[in-house]
C-alpha positions as CSV (number, residue, x, y, z in Angstrom):
1,M,3.3,10.2,4.9
2,S,3.3,11.1,8.6
3,D,5.1,9.0,11.2
4,Q,1.8,7.7,12.4
5,Q,0.7,4.4,10.9
6,P,-2.9,4.5,9.4
7,S,-4.0,1.9,11.9
8,E,-3.0,4.1,14.8
9,S,-5.6,6.6,13.7
10,A,-8.2,3.9,13.6
11,R,-7.1,2.7,17.1
12,K,-7.6,6.2,18.5
13,T,-11.0,6.4,16.9
14,L,-12.0,3.1,18.6
15,G,-10.7,4.6,21.9
16,I,-12.9,7.6,21.4
17,Q,-15.9,5.3,20.8
18,L,-15.2,3.5,24.0
19,K,-14.8,6.7,25.9
20,E,-18.1,8.0,24.6
21,L,-19.7,4.7,25.7
22,R,-18.2,5.2,29.2
23,L,-19.5,8.8,29.4
24,S,-22.9,7.8,28.2
25,A,-23.1,5.3,31.1
26,D,-22.1,8.2,33.4
27,L,-19.0,6.2,34.7
28,S,-15.7,7.7,35.7
29,G,-12.5,6.0,34.5
30,V,-11.9,4.8,38.0
31,E,-15.3,3.3,38.4
32,L,-15.1,1.5,35.0
33,A,-11.7,0.1,35.9
34,R,-13.1,-1.2,39.2
35,R,-16.0,-2.9,37.5
36,C,-13.7,-4.5,35.0
37,G,-11.1,-5.5,37.5
38,W,-8.3,-3.4,35.9
39,H,-5.8,-0.7,37.0
40,K,-7.3,2.7,36.3
41,T,-4.4,3.6,33.9
42,K,-5.6,0.9,31.5
43,I,-8.8,2.9,30.8
44,S,-6.7,6.0,29.8
45,K,-4.4,4.0,27.6
46,I,-7.3,2.4,25.7
47,E,-9.2,5.7,25.3
48,H,-6.1,7.5,24.0
49,G,-5.3,4.7,21.6
50,T,-1.9,3.8,23.1
51,Q,-3.1,0.3,24.1
52,S,-5.3,-2.0,21.9
53,P,-8.2,-3.6,23.8
54,T,-8.5,-7.3,23.5
55,E,-11.9,-8.8,22.6
56,V,-12.2,-9.8,26.3
57,D,-11.5,-6.2,27.2
58,I,-14.2,-4.9,24.8
59,R,-16.8,-7.4,26.2
60,K,-16.1,-6.3,29.8
61,W,-16.1,-2.6,28.9
62,A,-19.4,-2.8,27.0
63,T,-21.0,-5.0,29.7
64,A,-19.9,-2.6,32.5
65,C,-21.4,0.3,30.5
66,E,-24.7,-1.7,30.1
67,A,-24.2,-1.7,26.3
68,A,-23.8,-5.4,25.6
69,G,-25.7,-5.0,22.3
70,L,-22.7,-3.1,20.8
71,I,-20.2,-5.8,21.5
72,P,-20.4,-7.5,18.0
73,E,-19.9,-4.1,16.3
74,L,-17.0,-3.0,18.5
75,I,-15.2,-6.4,18.1
76,A,-15.6,-6.2,14.3
77,V,-14.0,-2.8,14.3
78,S,-11.2,-4.1,16.6
79,R,-10.5,-7.0,14.3
80,E,-10.2,-4.9,11.3
81,I,-7.8,-2.5,13.0
82,E,-5.4,-5.5,13.6
83,Q,-5.5,-6.3,9.9
84,M,-5.1,-2.8,8.6
85,W,-1.4,-2.4,8.8
86,T,1.3,-4.8,7.8
87,D,5.0,-3.7,8.1
88,Y,7.4,-4.9,5.4
89,R,9.1,-7.4,7.6
90,R,5.9,-9.3,8.1
91,R,4.7,-8.6,4.5
92,H,7.8,-10.1,3.0
93,K,8.0,-13.0,5.5
94,H,7.7,-15.5,2.6
95,G,9.6,-13.4,0.1
96,M,8.8,-11.1,-2.9
97,K,8.3,-14.0,-5.2
98,R,5.2,-15.4,-3.5
99,L,3.8,-12.0,-2.6
100,Q,3.2,-11.2,-6.3
101,L,0.8,-14.1,-6.6
102,Q,-1.1,-13.8,-3.3
103,T,-3.8,-11.4,-4.6
104,M,-4.7,-13.0,-7.9
105,D,-8.0,-14.2,-6.5
106,L,-8.9,-10.6,-5.4
107,Y,-8.3,-9.4,-9.0
108,A,-10.4,-12.3,-10.4
109,R,-13.5,-11.5,-8.2
110,S,-13.3,-7.7,-8.6
111,K,-15.6,-6.0,-11.2
112,L,-13.9,-2.6,-11.1
113,I,-10.4,-1.7,-10.0
114,R,-9.5,2.0,-9.6
115,V,-5.8,2.9,-9.2
116,Y,-4.2,6.2,-8.4
117,E,-0.4,6.6,-8.4
118,S,1.6,9.8,-8.0
119,L,5.2,8.4,-7.9
120,F,5.5,5.4,-10.2
121,I,3.8,3.3,-12.8
122,P,1.2,0.9,-11.3
123,G,2.1,-2.8,-11.2
124,F,-0.6,-3.7,-13.7
125,L,0.9,-1.4,-16.3
126,Q,4.6,-2.2,-15.7
127,T,7.0,-3.8,-18.2
128,V,9.1,-6.6,-16.7
129,D,12.3,-4.5,-16.9
130,Y,10.7,-1.6,-15.1
131,T,9.5,-4.0,-12.4
132,K,12.9,-5.5,-12.0
133,A,14.4,-2.0,-11.6
134,Q,11.7,-1.1,-9.0
135,F,12.1,-4.4,-7.1
136,T,15.9,-4.0,-7.0
137,I,15.4,-0.6,-5.3
138,H,12.9,-2.2,-2.9
139,A,15.1,-5.2,-2.1
140,R,18.0,-3.0,-1.2
141,L,15.8,-0.7,0.9
142,H,14.4,-3.6,3.0
143,G,17.3,-6.0,3.0
144,L,15.6,-8.6,0.8
145,P,17.5,-11.1,-1.4
146,L,18.4,-9.6,-4.8
147,E,18.4,-13.0,-6.4
148,D,14.6,-13.1,-5.9
149,V,14.1,-10.0,-8.1
150,E,14.0,-11.7,-11.4
151,E,11.3,-14.3,-10.5
152,A,9.3,-11.8,-8.5
153,A,9.2,-9.5,-11.5
154,H,8.0,-12.2,-13.8
155,N,5.4,-13.3,-11.2
156,R,4.0,-9.7,-11.2
157,M,3.5,-10.0,-15.0
158,A,0.8,-12.7,-14.3
159,R,-1.7,-10.0,-13.3
160,K,-1.6,-8.5,-16.8
161,R,-3.9,-11.3,-18.0
162,F,-6.8,-9.3,-16.5
163,L,-6.2,-6.3,-18.7
164,G,-8.6,-5.7,-21.6
165,T,-10.9,-8.6,-20.6
166,G,-13.6,-6.6,-18.8
167,A,-13.3,-8.8,-15.8
168,P,-12.5,-6.6,-14.1
169,K,-12.7,-3.1,-15.7
170,F,-9.8,-0.7,-14.9
171,V,-9.5,3.0,-14.4
172,F,-5.9,4.2,-13.8
173,L,-5.0,7.8,-12.8
174,L,-1.4,8.8,-12.8
175,E,0.3,12.1,-12.0
176,A,2.4,13.2,-14.9
177,S,5.4,13.3,-12.6
178,A,5.1,9.5,-12.2
179,L,5.9,9.2,-15.9
180,S,9.2,11.0,-15.5
181,N,10.6,9.4,-12.4
182,N,13.6,7.6,-14.0
183,T,13.4,4.0,-12.8
184,G,15.9,1.7,-14.5
185,G,17.4,4.1,-17.0
186,L,16.3,5.7,-20.3
187,D,16.0,2.5,-22.3
188,V,13.7,1.0,-19.6
189,M,11.7,4.1,-19.3
190,N,11.3,4.5,-23.1
191,D,10.0,0.9,-23.4
192,Q,7.7,1.5,-20.4
193,L,6.2,4.6,-21.9
194,T,5.6,2.8,-25.2
195,Y,3.8,0.1,-23.3
196,L,1.6,2.6,-21.5
197,E,0.5,4.0,-24.9
198,E,-0.4,0.5,-26.0
199,V,-2.3,-0.3,-22.8
200,S,-4.3,3.0,-23.1
201,S,-6.0,1.6,-26.2
202,L,-7.2,-1.6,-24.7
203,P,-10.9,-2.2,-24.1
204,Y,-12.1,-1.9,-20.5
205,V,-9.0,0.1,-19.6
206,S,-9.2,3.8,-18.9
207,L,-5.9,5.7,-18.5
208,G,-5.9,9.2,-17.2
209,I,-2.9,11.5,-16.6
210,I,-3.0,14.6,-14.4
211,P,-0.8,17.1,-16.2
212,Q,2.0,19.0,-14.5
213,G,1.2,22.7,-13.9
214,R,-2.6,22.2,-13.8
215,V,-4.4,24.2,-11.2
216,R,-5.3,21.7,-8.6
217,S,-8.7,21.2,-7.0
218,L,-7.1,18.4,-5.0
219,Y,-3.4,18.0,-4.2
220,P,-1.4,14.9,-5.1
221,G,-1.1,12.2,-2.4
222,E,-0.1,8.6,-1.7
223,G,-1.2,6.0,-4.3
224,F,-4.1,3.6,-3.6
225,Y,-6.1,0.8,-5.1
226,L,-9.9,0.5,-4.8
227,F,-11.4,-2.9,-5.4
228,D,-15.1,-2.2,-6.3
229,E,-16.4,-0.5,-3.1
230,N,-15.2,-3.3,-0.9
231,L,-11.5,-2.9,-0.2
232,L,-8.8,-0.2,-0.2
233,K,-5.1,-1.0,-0.4
234,Q,-2.2,1.4,0.0
235,E,1.5,0.9,0.1
236,F,4.1,3.1,1.9
237,W,7.8,2.9,2.4
238,S,7.4,1.1,5.8
239,G,4.5,-1.2,5.1
240,A,1.0,-1.7,3.6
241,F,-2.4,-0.5,4.7
242,Q,-5.8,-1.9,3.9
243,T,-9.4,-1.3,5.0
244,S,-12.9,-2.4,4.1
245,R,-14.7,0.0,6.4
246,P,-17.5,1.7,4.4
247,E,-16.7,5.2,5.6
248,N,-13.1,4.8,4.5
249,I,-14.1,3.4,1.2
250,A,-16.6,6.2,0.6
251,Y,-13.9,8.8,1.4
252,F,-11.4,7.3,-1.1
253,V,-14.1,7.1,-3.8
254,R,-14.6,10.8,-3.4
255,V,-10.9,11.4,-3.6
256,F,-10.6,9.3,-6.7
257,T,-13.5,11.2,-8.3
258,A,-11.9,14.5,-7.6
259,L,-8.6,13.3,-9.0
260,R,-10.3,11.9,-12.1
261,D,-11.8,15.3,-12.8
262,Q,-8.3,16.8,-13.1
263,A,-7.0,14.1,-15.5
264,V,-6.9,14.0,-19.3
265,F,-7.7,10.9,-21.3
266,G,-7.4,9.5,-24.8
267,P,-5.2,11.5,-27.2
268,A,-4.5,14.1,-24.5
269,A,-3.2,11.4,-22.1
270,R,-1.0,10.0,-24.9
271,A,0.4,13.5,-25.5
272,E,1.3,13.6,-21.8
273,I,3.2,10.3,-22.2
274,Q,5.1,11.8,-25.2
275,A,5.9,14.9,-23.1
276,A,7.3,12.7,-20.4
277,R,9.4,10.9,-23.0
278,S,10.8,14.3,-24.1
279,R,11.6,15.3,-20.5
280,L,13.5,12.1,-19.9
281,Q,15.5,12.4,-23.1
282,G,16.4,16.0,-22.2
283,T,18.0,14.8,-18.9
C-alpha cells in the first residue's frame, strides 16, 4: 500500500470537483475567496485536497458559484469521505473483543459476501487457534492488550454461524501464497488447512484458490470484502477503509471478477490446499 490513505484520494477528487465548479462559474480563486469571506489560500488548499471543506464551506462555495442545486450531492460525498478511513487507534478504542461483534448485523442483512485475500486466511474461515496467532501479532504491532486475544478470537468465531446457511451466500478467493504464510506454527496451519477443506464442501460457500505460478491477467493486491453491491471494506496495517460509493463498488466488482477468472475451485482448489500443506511441511 502507498503512504497515501485511501480517503486522501477521495478528498482530492472532491477538491477537483469543487475546482471545476469554480471554473464553470468563471471565477478566479481570489474572487471566490472574496465572495465566501475567506483568505485566498483556503481555495487552493481545498482544491488540492490538503484541507477538508466543512459542510458550511461547501454551501458557501456552491452558492457563490450559483450551483446551489449541487449542495446535497457535494455534502453527501464529503460525509462519506470522513467515514472512509479509520486508523487503528480509533478502530480499537473499545478493544479487540468488542470489535469482532460490531458487524454481525451487516453479515445478517447481506445476501452475497465476496472476499479476496492475498496474505492470510479470511476471518470467516479461520480456526480459533489461527485467529489467536493472528491477533497476537496484531496486538503486539498496535500495542493492544495481549490478555484480550483469547476472548477476541472466540468472538470472531461467532460469524461462522452464517456459513452454509445461504443467508448470506459466500464466494472466497485466496491467493495460494495465503495458504503457506505460517501463522501460529505447523500444527496450527495443519488444522487450519484441514478446516478450509471442510468449509469448501459447505452449501452456499464457494472457495477459489489462485495457484502460484499462474500467468496473471490481474496482479495480486490488498484483500477486500464486498457486501452485496452496497459496501466495500478493506484493512491495512495502519487502519481500515470502507466506501459505499457506486463507482468504487463497481470497480471492485470488476476486480473480483477478474481475480475469480484466475482461480480454481472444487477438487482443484483442494489440491492447492494439499500443495500448501506439503510446502509447509517441507520448511
